[in-house]
C-alpha positions as CSV (number, residue, x, y, z in Angstrom):
1,X,104.0,110.9,176.1
2,X,104.7,110.1,179.7
3,X,102.0,108.3,181.7
4,X,102.1,106.3,184.8
5,X,104.1,103.1,184.5
6,X,102.4,99.9,185.6
7,X,104.3,98.6,188.6
8,X,103.9,95.0,189.7
9,X,105.4,93.7,192.9
10,X,106.7,90.2,192.9
11,X,104.5,87.6,194.7
12,X,107.2,86.7,197.2
13,X,108.6,88.2,200.4
14,X,111.5,90.6,200.0
15,X,113.3,89.1,203.0
16,X,116.3,86.8,202.6
17,X,115.5,83.8,200.5
18,X,115.3,80.1,201.4
19,X,114.0,78.8,198.1
20,X,116.3,76.2,196.6
21,X,116.0,76.5,192.8
22,X,118.2,73.4,192.3
23,X,116.2,71.1,194.6
24,X,116.3,67.6,193.2
25,X,114.3,64.4,193.5
26,X,116.1,61.5,195.2
27,X,116.7,59.9,191.8
28,X,118.2,63.1,190.3
29,X,120.3,63.7,193.5
30,X,121.6,60.1,193.1
31,X,122.6,60.9,189.5
32,X,124.6,64.0,190.7
33,X,126.3,62.0,193.5
34,X,127.2,59.2,191.1
35,X,128.8,61.6,188.6
36,X,130.7,63.4,191.4
37,X,132.0,60.0,192.6
38,X,133.2,58.8,189.2
39,X,134.7,62.1,187.8
40,X,138.4,62.5,188.0
41,X,139.8,65.8,189.3
42,X,140.6,66.9,185.8
43,X,137.1,66.0,184.7
44,X,135.6,68.0,187.6
45,X,137.7,71.0,186.6
46,X,136.4,70.7,183.1
47,X,132.8,70.9,184.3
48,X,133.6,74.3,185.7
49,X,134.0,75.8,182.2
50,X,131.4,77.2,179.9
51,X,133.1,78.2,176.7
52,X,131.8,80.3,173.8
53,X,131.5,79.1,170.2
54,X,131.2,81.6,167.4
55,X,130.3,81.4,163.7
56,X,129.0,77.8,164.3
57,X,132.5,76.4,164.1
58,X,132.3,72.7,164.8
59,X,136.0,72.3,165.0
60,X,136.0,74.9,167.8
61,X,133.2,73.0,169.6
62,X,135.2,69.8,169.2
63,X,138.2,71.4,170.9
64,X,136.0,72.6,173.7
65,X,134.3,69.3,174.3
66,X,137.6,67.5,174.3
67,X,138.3,69.5,177.5
68,X,135.3,68.0,179.1
69,X,133.6,71.3,179.6
70,X,130.3,71.8,181.5
71,X,128.7,73.8,178.7
72,X,128.9,75.6,175.4
73,X,127.7,79.2,175.0
74,X,126.3,79.7,171.6
75,X,126.7,82.8,169.4
76,X,125.0,81.3,166.3
77,X,125.3,82.7,162.8
78,X,122.7,83.5,160.2
79,X,122.3,80.0,158.8
80,X,119.9,77.8,160.7
81,X,121.2,74.5,159.4
82,X,124.8,75.3,160.4
83,X,123.7,76.6,163.8
84,X,121.6,73.5,164.4
85,X,124.5,71.3,163.4
86,X,126.9,73.1,165.7
87,X,124.6,72.7,168.7
88,X,124.0,69.1,167.8
89,X,127.8,68.6,167.8
90,X,128.1,70.1,171.2
91,X,125.5,67.7,172.6
92,X,126.8,64.6,170.9
93,X,130.4,65.2,171.8
94,X,129.8,65.7,175.5
95,X,130.1,62.8,177.9
96,X,127.8,64.5,180.4
97,X,124.9,66.4,178.8
98,X,126.1,70.0,178.3
99,X,124.6,73.3,179.4
100,X,123.8,75.2,176.1
101,X,123.7,78.8,177.1
102,X,123.0,82.1,175.2
103,X,122.7,85.8,175.7
104,X,119.0,85.7,174.9
105,X,118.3,89.5,175.3
106,X,116.3,90.4,172.2
107,X,116.5,93.5,170.1
108,X,119.4,93.3,167.6
109,X,120.6,90.2,169.5
110,X,117.6,88.3,168.4
111,X,118.6,85.2,166.4
112,X,118.4,85.7,162.6
113,X,115.9,82.8,162.0
114,X,113.8,83.5,165.2
115,X,111.2,86.1,166.0
116,X,112.8,89.5,166.3
117,X,111.7,90.2,169.9
118,X,111.9,93.5,171.7
119,X,114.9,94.1,173.9
120,X,114.3,94.6,177.6
121,X,113.8,98.3,177.4
122,X,111.4,97.9,174.5
123,X,109.3,95.5,176.7
124,X,109.4,98.0,179.6
125,X,108.2,100.8,177.2
126,X,105.4,98.7,175.9
127,X,104.3,98.6,179.6
128,X,102.1,95.5,179.4
129,X,103.0,92.6,181.5
130,X,100.6,90.2,179.7
131,X,102.3,91.1,176.4
132,X,105.7,90.6,178.1
133,X,104.5,87.2,179.2
134,X,103.5,86.3,175.7
135,X,106.9,87.5,174.4
136,X,108.7,85.5,177.1
137,X,106.8,82.4,176.1
138,X,107.8,82.9,172.5
139,X,111.4,83.3,173.5
140,X,111.3,80.1,175.5
141,X,109.6,78.1,172.8
142,X,112.1,79.2,170.1
143,X,115.1,78.9,172.4
144,X,114.2,75.4,173.2
145,X,113.8,74.7,169.5
146,X,117.4,75.9,169.0
147,X,118.7,73.7,171.8
148,X,119.2,76.3,174.5
149,X,118.7,75.3,178.1
150,X,120.2,78.3,179.9
151,X,120.1,82.0,179.2
152,X,122.1,84.8,180.7
153,X,119.0,87.0,181.2
154,X,117.2,88.9,182.5
155,X,119.4,91.9,183.0
156,X,118.2,93.3,186.3
157,X,120.4,96.3,186.4
158,X,119.0,99.8,187.2
159,X,119.6,102.3,184.5
160,X,120.5,105.2,186.8
161,X,123.5,106.7,185.0
162,X,122.4,107.6,181.4
163,X,126.0,107.7,180.3
164,X,126.4,104.0,181.0
165,X,127.0,102.4,177.6
166,X,126.4,98.8,178.4
167,X,123.1,98.8,180.4
168,X,120.7,101.1,178.6
169,X,118.4,99.2,176.2
170,X,119.5,95.9,177.7
171,X,117.8,96.8,180.9
172,X,114.1,97.3,181.9
173,X,114.9,100.9,182.8
174,X,115.1,102.9,186.0
175,X,112.0,102.0,188.0
176,X,112.7,99.2,190.5
177,X,109.1,97.9,190.7
178,X,108.9,97.8,186.9
179,X,112.2,95.9,186.7
180,X,111.0,93.4,189.3
181,X,107.7,92.8,187.5
182,X,109.2,92.4,184.1
183,X,112.0,90.2,185.2
184,X,109.8,87.9,187.2
185,X,107.6,87.3,184.1
186,X,110.6,86.3,182.1
187,X,112.0,84.0,184.7
188,X,108.7,82.3,185.3
189,X,108.1,81.6,181.6
190,X,111.6,80.5,180.8
191,X,112.0,78.2,183.7
192,X,108.6,76.7,183.2
193,X,109.7,75.7,179.8
194,X,113.0,74.2,180.9
195,X,115.4,77.0,180.4
196,X,117.4,78.3,183.4
197,X,117.3,82.0,183.8
198,X,120.2,84.2,185.1
199,X,119.8,87.4,187.0
200,X,122.6,89.8,186.1
201,X,124.9,91.7,186.8
202,X,125.5,91.1,190.5
203,X,126.0,93.3,192.6
204,X,124.3,95.7,190.2
205,X,125.3,97.8,187.1
206,X,124.0,101.1,185.9
207,X,125.6,103.4,188.4
208,X,129.0,103.8,186.9
209,X,129.4,105.4,183.4
210,X,132.1,102.9,182.5
211,X,131.9,99.3,181.1
212,X,133.3,96.3,182.9
213,X,134.3,94.8,179.6
214,X,137.0,97.5,179.6
215,X,137.7,98.4,183.2
216,X,136.6,97.2,186.7
217,X,133.5,99.3,187.5
218,X,132.0,100.4,190.7
219,X,128.5,100.4,192.2
220,X,129.0,103.4,194.5
221,X,125.6,103.3,196.3
222,X,125.4,103.6,200.0
223,X,124.1,100.4,201.4
224,X,120.7,101.9,202.3
225,X,120.2,103.0,198.7
226,X,121.5,99.7,197.4
227,X,119.1,97.8,199.6
228,X,116.2,99.9,198.4
229,X,117.0,99.2,194.8
230,X,119.3,96.3,193.9
231,X,118.6,94.6,197.2
232,X,114.9,94.5,196.5
233,X,115.5,93.3,193.0
234,X,117.8,90.4,194.0
235,X,115.6,89.3,196.9
236,X,112.6,89.1,194.5
237,X,114.6,87.1,192.0
238,X,115.9,84.7,194.6
239,X,112.5,84.2,196.1
240,X,111.1,83.6,192.7
241,X,113.5,80.7,192.2
242,X,115.9,82.1,189.6
243,X,118.3,79.3,189.0
244,X,121.5,81.4,188.4
245,X,123.0,84.7,189.2
246,X,125.9,86.2,187.2
247,X,128.6,87.7,189.3
248,X,130.1,90.6,187.4
249,X,133.4,92.5,187.4
250,X,131.7,95.2,189.5
251,X,132.8,96.3,193.0
252,X,130.5,97.3,195.9
253,X,132.8,99.2,198.1
254,X,130.3,100.4,200.7
255,X,129.4,96.8,201.6
256,X,133.1,95.8,201.9
257,X,133.9,98.9,204.0
258,X,131.1,98.2,206.3
259,X,132.9,94.9,207.2
260,X,136.4,96.3,207.0
261,X,136.9,100.0,207.4
262,X,140.5,99.7,206.3
263,X,139.8,97.7,203.1
264,X,141.7,100.1,200.8
265,X,142.0,98.6,197.3
266,X,140.2,95.5,198.4
267,X,137.0,97.5,198.5
268,X,137.2,97.8,194.8
269,X,137.7,94.1,194.1
270,X,135.3,92.9,191.4
271,X,132.4,90.7,192.6
272,X,133.6,87.9,190.4
273,X,136.7,87.6,192.6
274,X,135.1,88.5,195.9
275,X,134.3,85.8,198.4
276,X,132.7,88.5,200.6
277,X,130.2,89.5,197.9
278,X,129.5,86.0,196.5
279,X,129.5,83.7,199.5
280,X,128.9,86.0,202.5
281,X,126.5,88.4,200.9
282,X,124.7,86.7,198.0
283,X,124.6,83.3,199.5
284,X,124.8,84.0,203.2
285,X,122.7,87.2,203.7
286,X,120.4,87.0,200.7
287,X,120.0,83.2,200.8
288,X,120.7,82.4,197.2
289,X,121.0,78.6,196.7
290,X,121.3,78.4,192.9
291,X,124.4,78.5,190.7
292,X,126.7,81.5,190.5
293,X,128.3,82.1,187.1
294,X,131.1,84.6,186.5
295,X,130.8,87.2,183.9
296,X,133.0,86.6,180.8
297,X,136.6,86.1,182.1
298,X,138.1,87.7,179.0
299,X,136.9,91.1,180.1
300,X,139.2,93.9,181.1
301,X,137.3,94.4,184.3
302,X,138.6,91.1,185.5
303,X,142.0,90.8,184.0
304,X,143.1,94.3,185.0
305,X,142.9,93.2,188.7
306,X,145.6,90.5,188.8
307,X,147.5,88.1,186.6
308,X,145.7,85.3,184.8
309,X,147.4,82.5,186.8
310,X,145.8,84.0,189.9
311,X,142.5,85.1,188.3
312,X,141.5,81.6,187.0
313,X,141.4,79.7,190.3
314,X,140.3,82.8,192.3
315,X,137.1,83.0,190.3
316,X,136.0,79.6,191.6
317,X,137.6,79.8,195.0
318,X,135.8,83.1,195.8
319,X,132.3,81.8,195.1
320,X,131.6,81.4,191.4
321,X,130.6,77.9,190.3
322,X,131.1,78.4,186.6
323,X,134.1,80.0,184.8
324,X,132.8,81.7,181.8
325,X,134.6,81.9,178.4
326,X,138.4,81.9,177.8
327,X,140.8,83.2,175.2
328,X,142.9,80.1,175.8
329,X,140.7,77.3,177.1
330,X,143.3,74.6,177.4
331,X,145.7,77.1,179.1
332,X,143.0,78.2,181.5
333,X,142.2,74.6,182.4
334,X,145.8,74.0,183.2
335,X,145.9,77.2,185.3
336,X,142.8,75.9,187.2
337,X,144.6,72.6,187.9
338,X,147.8,74.4,188.9
339,X,145.8,76.5,191.3
340,X,144.3,73.4,192.8
341,X,147.7,71.9,193.4
342,X,149.1,75.2,194.8
343,X,146.2,75.7,197.2
344,X,144.8,78.7,195.3
345,X,141.6,76.6,194.8
346,X,140.5,74.4,197.6
347,X,139.1,70.9,197.1
348,X,136.0,72.1,199.1
349,X,135.2,74.8,196.6
350,X,135.9,72.6,193.6
351,X,133.4,70.0,194.9
352,X,130.8,72.6,195.8
353,X,131.0,74.3,192.4
354,X,130.9,71.0,190.4
355,X,127.9,70.0,192.5
356,X,126.1,73.2,191.5
357,X,126.9,72.6,187.8
358,X,125.6,69.0,187.9
359,X,122.6,70.0,190.0
360,X,121.6,72.6,187.4
361,X,121.8,69.9,184.7
362,X,119.8,67.5,186.8
363,X,117.3,70.2,187.7
364,X,116.7,70.8,184.0
365,X,116.4,67.0,183.4
366,X,119.2,67.0,180.8
367,X,120.4,63.5,181.9
368,X,116.9,62.1,181.4
369,X,116.3,63.5,177.9
370,X,117.2,62.0,174.6
371,X,119.4,64.0,172.3
372,X,116.4,64.7,170.0
373,X,114.6,66.3,172.9
374,X,117.7,68.3,173.9
375,X,117.7,69.6,170.3
376,X,114.6,68.9,168.2
377,X,115.1,67.6,164.6
378,X,115.9,70.4,162.2
379,X,112.6,70.1,160.4
380,X,110.7,70.4,163.7
381,X,112.7,73.4,164.6
382,X,111.8,75.1,161.3
383,X,108.1,74.6,162.1
384,X,108.5,76.2,165.5
385,X,110.6,79.3,164.6
386,X,108.9,82.4,163.3
387,X,105.3,81.1,163.4
388,X,103.0,83.7,161.9
389,X,101.0,84.3,165.0
390,X,104.2,84.7,167.1
391,X,105.6,87.1,164.5
392,X,102.4,89.1,164.7
393,X,102.6,89.3,168.5
394,X,106.2,90.4,168.4
395,X,105.7,93.0,165.8
396,X,102.7,94.5,167.7
397,X,104.7,94.7,170.9
398,X,107.7,96.3,169.1
399,X,105.4,98.9,167.8
400,X,103.6,99.5,171.1
401,X,106.9,100.4,172.7
402,X,107.6,103.4,170.4
403,X,107.6,106.5,172.6
404,X,107.0,110.1,171.6
405,X,109.2,112.0,174.1
406,X,108.4,115.5,172.9
407,X,106.9,117.4,170.0
408,X,107.0,121.0,171.3
409,X,107.0,122.4,167.8
410,X,103.8,120.5,167.0
411,X,105.3,119.0,163.9
412,X,103.4,115.8,163.9
413,X,101.7,114.3,162.0
414,X,103.8,114.8,158.9
415,X,102.3,114.5,155.5
416,X,103.5,114.8,151.9
417,X,101.6,118.0,151.3
418,X,103.8,119.9,153.8
419,X,106.9,117.7,154.1
420,X,107.3,116.0,150.7
421,X,111.1,116.5,150.4
422,X,112.8,114.7,153.3
423,X,116.5,114.4,154.0
424,X,117.5,111.6,156.4
425,X,120.8,111.6,158.4
426,X,121.5,108.0,159.2
427,X,123.7,106.5,161.8
428,X,122.9,102.8,162.1
429,X,125.3,101.8,164.9
430,X,127.1,98.5,165.1
431,X,126.7,95.0,166.7
432,X,129.1,93.4,169.2
433,X,128.5,89.9,167.8
434,X,128.7,88.8,164.2
435,X,125.5,86.7,164.5
436,X,123.3,89.7,165.5
437,X,120.6,91.0,163.1
438,X,122.0,93.1,160.3
439,X,121.5,96.8,160.9
440,X,119.7,98.8,158.2
441,X,117.4,101.8,157.9
442,X,115.8,100.4,154.7
443,X,112.4,99.7,156.3
444,X,112.1,103.2,157.5
445,X,113.1,104.8,154.2
446,X,110.8,102.5,152.2
447,X,107.9,103.2,154.6
448,X,108.2,106.9,153.9
449,X,108.5,106.5,150.2
450,X,105.5,104.2,150.0
451,X,103.4,107.1,151.5
452,X,104.4,109.6,148.9
453,X,107.5,111.3,150.5
454,X,110.6,112.0,148.4
455,X,113.4,110.7,150.6
456,X,117.1,111.3,150.1
457,X,120.0,110.4,152.3
458,X,121.9,113.4,153.8
459,X,124.9,114.4,151.7
460,X,127.5,116.2,153.7
461,X,128.9,117.8,150.6
462,X,125.5,119.3,149.8
463,X,123.9,120.3,153.1
464,X,120.1,120.7,153.1
465,X,118.5,124.1,152.8
466,X,114.9,125.3,153.3
467,X,114.8,125.7,149.5
468,X,115.3,122.0,148.8
469,X,114.2,120.3,152.0
470,X,110.8,120.3,153.8
471,X,111.9,118.0,156.7
472,X,115.2,116.8,158.1
473,X,115.1,113.5,160.1
474,X,118.0,112.2,162.2
475,X,117.7,108.5,162.3
476,X,120.2,107.2,164.8
477,X,120.5,104.6,167.4
478,X,123.1,102.4,169.0
479,X,121.6,99.8,171.3
480,X,123.5,99.3,174.5
481,X,126.5,97.2,173.7
482,X,129.8,96.0,175.2
483,X,133.2,97.5,174.7
484,X,132.0,100.7,173.1
485,X,133.2,103.0,176.0
486,X,130.5,105.7,175.4
487,X,127.4,106.1,173.3
488,X,126.6,109.6,172.1
489,X,125.9,111.6,169.0
490,X,129.0,111.7,166.9
491,X,128.4,115.0,165.1
492,X,131.7,114.7,163.1
493,X,130.5,111.4,161.7
494,X,126.9,112.4,161.2
495,X,127.7,115.7,159.4
496,X,131.0,114.6,157.7
497,X,133.8,116.4,159.3
498,X,134.8,118.6,162.3
499,X,133.7,121.9,160.7
500,X,130.4,120.5,159.5
501,X,129.9,119.0,163.0
502,X,129.0,122.5,164.2
503,X,126.2,122.9,161.6
504,X,122.7,123.0,163.0
505,X,119.7,122.9,160.7
506,X,116.7,122.9,163.1
507,X,116.3,126.7,163.0
508,X,115.9,126.7,159.2
509,X,114.3,123.4,158.5
510,X,111.7,121.4,160.5
511,X,113.7,118.7,162.2
512,X,112.9,115.6,164.2
513,X,115.2,112.9,165.7
514,X,114.4,109.3,166.1
515,X,116.5,106.9,168.2
516,X,116.5,103.3,167.3
517,X,118.6,102.5,170.3
518,X,119.7,104.3,173.5
519,X,117.0,106.6,174.7
520,X,119.3,109.5,175.7
521,X,120.3,111.3,172.6
522,X,118.6,114.5,173.7
523,X,121.6,115.1,175.9
524,X,123.6,115.8,172.8
525,X,120.7,117.5,170.9
526,X,118.6,119.5,173.3
527,X,117.4,121.9,170.6
528,X,115.6,119.1,168.7
529,X,111.9,119.9,169.4
530,X,110.5,116.6,168.2
531,X,112.0,113.4,169.5
532,X,111.0,109.7,169.3
533,X,112.5,106.6,171.0
534,X,112.1,103.2,169.4
535,X,114.7,101.3,171.5
536,X,115.9,99.0,168.7
537,X,116.3,99.0,164.9
538,X,114.1,96.0,164.2
539,X,112.1,96.3,161.0
540,X,108.8,96.3,162.9
541,X,110.0,99.2,165.0
542,X,111.0,101.2,161.9
543,X,107.7,100.5,160.2
544,X,105.8,101.4,163.4
545,X,107.7,104.7,163.7
546,X,106.6,105.6,160.2
547,X,103.0,104.7,160.9
548,X,103.1,107.0,164.0
549,X,104.8,109.9,162.3
550,X,102.1,110.1,159.7
551,X,99.3,109.6,162.2
552,X,98.2,106.1,161.1
553,X,98.7,104.9,164.7
554,X,99.0,106.5,168.1
555,X,102.2,106.6,170.2
556,X,101.6,104.3,173.2
557,X,105.1,103.8,174.6
558,X,106.0,104.8,178.1
559,X,109.5,106.0,178.9
560,X,111.1,103.5,181.2
561,X,113.9,106.0,182.0
562,X,114.3,109.8,182.0
563,X,114.9,110.6,178.3
564,X,115.6,114.2,179.3
565,X,118.7,113.1,181.2
566,X,117.8,115.2,184.2
567,X,118.0,118.5,182.3
568,X,115.3,121.1,181.9
569,X,117.0,122.3,178.7
570,X,116.1,119.1,176.9
571,X,112.4,119.4,177.5
572,X,111.6,122.3,175.2
């Protein structure tokens, strides 16, 4: 049930920052200057790009490296040896040591052969900064073992709008102080172990109910409200020395209008294309001196704004230092060079951006490390990944996050004497990337059966009745994910058709609902009297839910958001 969340302020001032996270020794600065002097214009343009590799395709990595890119973003598959070989190829085929980046966010995005760590909302619900620090240390250790030196995390968005499909479980929730405390822990641990952290998504997601993967979205806050929330967050991240900020395809119209009352459409320009938001605000007013990376440039939120030939050079000209991803890498590199020749990209911005890219590499010491240190030998990596003590810590934290939102019917604990015959309605959700952990409800089902319950999967052709069912469980859960438009209960899918979608069993059969993803399903099921949030579908979460349903363990999770969605109706 709800209890007071532990709020931890960052140790630094919340005034504009002067910390230089890319400060270099004279020797490292000399390396950057030497590279800048020797690189051709085309090679400098190549360093602006960080391109994605999927399914551990070495041929794809070869094509990327042939363009002289600054980094490779890895979406590794399920085979450790193939993943290791692909990362090795990226390192060996790069003339300048590459940035190896990843979306290291946990939950179902945990790597298949690494510890299945909580997603950010799970960590916030566990509500223990020391545990969060231990988890962050495990993430850093294992990420280094897999060759990563840059992560696009933490997500420092504020989960204000519960209908937002892409923030949700990827965030630390709705409480600004908790977001700051959790994010600082992750940044400190990652960067102490040689992995650059990235605060995202500038200038702040979680207000709009749309997804910038599909459409340019808008942070509609008045500047006083922005300053009290996102402003505090970014000042703390900057003063803590976060090395990178991701500029997203999100507009901040009130800031633009304060500078130009007649801005019109320009007020809704995505930050990734906004000199005002990146250079004047983030760098000028907030004092950020690290690297600015655009969000993925294949997204609808960017490409809906203007044609690609304009988009490509404009991303760098307007303040981003890295151009992230591409559907046509060679074509986009040509467009960047064309933009330079046509004056859409200035020499000044090109030089400044490449300087930031090389400085990040130097700050991480990539140029001073042997390839075997950039990526440990495979046998060494195997020894680091999924160490038993780390798995135990991860599993304990996953279980600690599980939150009993309500049990107004006093159903719990369940036991085979009263609830032997259980029907389970399962909706497992889906993953955005193929290398994500497989989604399955097997651990939950097996956990119930091991404790003497007779469990069957809901059959829409034979709906449950009080004569054949003692308990009905809805086991659903889609973690926040890109490009899904909306996350809600699809009653047609759950119940097997539009007519059956209108069936409700809770007045006849004891019913409970468990979310293994977004924490907001009560909005679509306010009549469910017993509701649990687990935040992810990891096996240790499913096992922990079973233990708590039967009374073997206590619910300890704290809701990082309002699971009642602002409605009194959902509380009963």
